[in-house]
RODO-2510 file (C-alpha; in nm, 4 decimals, decimal comma):
residues 165
     n   res          X          Y          Z
     1     m    15,8279    24,4887    19,2946
     2     t    15,6403    24,3711    18,9864
     3     v    15,4790    24,5920    18,7246
     4     t    15,2183    24,4781    18,4751
     5     t    15,0529    24,6760    18,2014
     6     a    14,8005    24,4360    18,0547
     7     a    14,5455    24,6125    17,8368
     8     a    14,2599    24,3731    17,9097
     9     d    14,1095    24,4793    18,2409
    10     g    13,7903    24,2832    18,2821
    11     g    13,5828    24,5913    18,2094
    12     t    13,3379    24,5928    17,9235
    13     g    13,2889    24,8312    17,6352
    14     p    13,4288    25,1831    17,6134
    15     a    13,4407    25,2268    17,9936
    16     a    13,7379    24,9847    18,0237
    17     d    14,0520    25,1832    18,1104
    18     p    14,3716    25,0616    17,9393
    19     e    14,5760    25,3441    18,0981
    20     i    14,6006    25,1602    18,4292
    21     t    14,9361    25,0185    18,5405
    22     l    14,9462    24,7645    18,8225
    23     l    15,2304    24,7277    19,0693
    24     v    15,2804    24,4682    19,3446
    25     a    15,4609    24,5959    19,6558
    26     r    15,5838    24,3422    19,9107
    27     r    15,7957    24,5852    20,1148
    28     e    15,7401    24,9449    20,2182
    29     e    16,0489    25,0370    20,0160
    30     d    15,8620    24,9195    19,7036
    31     l    15,5993    25,1936    19,7367
    32     p    15,6257    25,4399    19,4473
    33     a    15,6400    25,8183    19,4869
    34     w    15,2765    25,8451    19,3727
    35     a    15,1614    25,6200    19,6614
    36     p    15,3454    25,7068    19,9844
    37     r    15,2433    25,5144    20,2958
    38     e    15,0363    25,7932    20,4540
    39     a    14,8490    25,8691    20,1325
    40     l    14,7835    25,4988    20,0772
    41     a    14,6330    25,4550    20,4254
    42     a    14,4186    25,7659    20,3751
    43     f    14,3096    25,6372    20,0320
    44     f    14,1797    25,3108    20,1796
    45     h    14,0119    25,4911    20,4678
    46     e    13,8395    25,7538    20,2522
    47     t    13,7441    25,5578    19,9408
    48     m    13,5939    25,2574    20,1198
    49     k    13,3178    25,4656    20,2791
    50     p    13,0655    25,3735    20,4097
    51     y    13,2434    25,0385    20,4682
    52     e    13,5711    25,1924    20,5851
    53     d    13,7890    25,0819    20,8727
    54     t    13,9596    25,3253    21,1074
    55     l    14,2833    25,4823    20,9893
    56     a    14,4589    25,3032    21,2777
    57     d    14,3236    24,9663    21,1592
    58     v    14,4270    25,0384    20,8004
    59     n    14,7790    25,1188    20,9193
    60     r    14,7902    24,7994    21,1277
    61     g    14,6974    24,6023    20,8158
    62     i    14,9757    24,7673    20,6155
    63     d    15,2225    24,7021    20,9008
    64     y    15,1224    24,3334    20,9017
    65     a    15,1651    24,3029    20,5235
    66     f    15,5123    24,4548    20,5315
    67     s    15,6240    24,2649    20,8433
    68     e    15,9112    24,0218    20,8079
    69     a    15,8115    23,8388    21,1279
    70     e    15,7419    23,4685    21,0909
    71     g    15,3763    23,4015    21,0221
    72     k    15,3099    23,7534    20,8926
    73     g    15,3441    23,9254    20,5584
    74     g    15,1449    24,0028    20,2515
    75     f    15,1466    24,2553    19,9716
    76     l    14,9742    24,5505    19,8122
    77     v    14,8523    24,5765    19,4563
    78     l    14,8520    24,9387    19,3460
    79     a    14,6808    25,0768    19,0375
    80     e    14,8309    25,3884    18,8836
    81     r    14,6738    25,6166    18,6255
    82     e    14,8402    25,9361    18,5060
    83     g    15,0881    25,9322    18,7953
    84     r    14,8181    25,9025    19,0607
    85     l    14,6797    25,6271    19,2811
    86     a    14,3707    25,4870    19,1080
    87     g    14,3069    25,1843    19,3278
    88     a    14,4663    24,9557    19,5813
    89     l    14,4323    24,6137    19,7423
    90     l    14,5895    24,4808    20,0626
    91     m    14,6397    24,1030    20,0900
    92     l    14,7618    23,9436    20,4141
    93     n    14,9198    23,6031    20,4723
    94     t    14,7338    23,4197    20,7497
    95     a    15,0053    23,1553    20,8004
    96     m    14,7240    22,9008    20,8092
    97     g    14,5736    22,6537    20,5704
    98     g    14,2871    22,4113    20,5481
    99     y    14,0148    22,5449    20,7729
   100     v    14,1376    22,9044    20,7350
   101     p    14,2662    23,0072    20,3906
   102     p    14,6305    23,1181    20,3778
   103     n    14,5370    23,4564    20,2263
   104     l    14,3066    23,7297    20,3511
   105     l    14,1984    24,0027    20,1108
   106     l    14,1763    24,2753    20,3732
   107     f    14,1054    24,5908    20,1720
   108     v    14,0325    24,6767    19,8112
   109     s    13,9197    25,0124    19,6795
   110     v    13,9100    25,2180    19,3607
   111     d    13,8988    25,5938    19,3162
   112     p    13,5250    25,6714    19,2954
   113     a    13,5795    25,8638    18,9685
   114     l    13,7171    25,5459    18,8054
   115     r    13,4612    25,2911    18,9251
   116     g    13,2802    25,0888    18,6601
   117     r    13,5853    25,0712    18,4318
   118     g    13,7155    24,7301    18,5351
   119     v    13,9901    24,8691    18,7596
   120     g    13,8726    24,6813    19,0694
   121     r    13,8478    24,3555    18,8800
   122     r    14,2004    24,3950    18,7391
   123     i    14,3409    24,4707    19,0853
   124     i    14,1710    24,1660    19,2392
   125     e    14,2731    23,9324    18,9571
   126     r    14,6348    24,0538    18,9802
   127     a    14,6292    23,9875    19,3548
   128     l    14,4894    23,6377    19,3042
   129     d    14,7738    23,5673    19,0598
   130     a    15,0296    23,6926    19,3152
   131     c    14,9292    23,4663    19,6038
   132     e    14,9355    23,0930    19,6577
   133     g    14,6294    22,9031    19,7682
   134     p    14,2749    23,0035    19,8579
   135     v    14,1770    23,3585    19,9521
   136     k    13,9087    23,4723    20,1913
   137     l    13,7509    23,8127    20,2356
   138     h    13,4817    23,9717    20,4476
   139     v    13,2098    24,1764    20,2795
   140     e    12,8884    24,3161    20,4190
   141     y    12,5743    24,1722    20,2639
   142     d    12,4613    24,5150    20,1397
   143     n    12,7983    24,6148    19,9877
   144     p    12,7565    24,6519    19,6078
   145     a    13,1142    24,5190    19,5597
   146     r    12,9826    24,1790    19,6666
   147     r    12,8513    24,1222    19,3119
   148     l    13,1991    24,1840    19,1672
   149     y    13,3540    23,9333    19,4081
   150     e    13,0940    23,6743    19,3083
   151     r    13,1569    23,7336    18,9344
   152     i    13,5303    23,6798    18,9932
   153     g    13,4563    23,3484    19,1652
   154     f    13,4281    23,4157    19,5378
   155     a    13,1487    23,2202    19,7073
   156     s    12,9811    23,2626    20,0433
   157     d    13,0432    22,9243    20,2051
   158     y    12,9944    23,0407    20,5632
   159     a    12,8170    23,3079    20,7607
   160     e    13,0686    23,4864    20,9787
   161     m    12,9529    23,5480    21,3323
   162     r    13,1223    23,7633    21,5943
   163     y    13,0793    23,7979    21,9662
   164     r    13,1515    24,1452    22,1012
   165     p    13,1562    24,1639    22,4809
***
């Protein structure tokens, strides 16, 4: 478990929130009392609306991140403010490289009351520092968070297409 308390958060002006502490959890045992597993899954599910995944899918992502099986793994970056969960990010290891980046940013979300204060940017930048190699993510074209990802340096190199029988 790693804790950082950097004051610079990527936010601008008086809205930037220096009271945010970031924590990286690589095992379920690393989760702090203010972010138990069930509350964390519910946080992702509720705060990502209208782009949320099912609670079952969120839990599968957390299971994958905490798995010790070969070819699996990942980590969470948790943002804490005043003893409460302020934001979270789930990064998965893909066990690939080259044509598929070795890291998949699966979920990232910030408490709606704290948006616009640089919290999301700090969480993403901390996650990028914690992983090796390129990172991919999926974002809907109409998701306003897309602009943040682009400002951080993500680029849309491909259009993802899916076949659903």
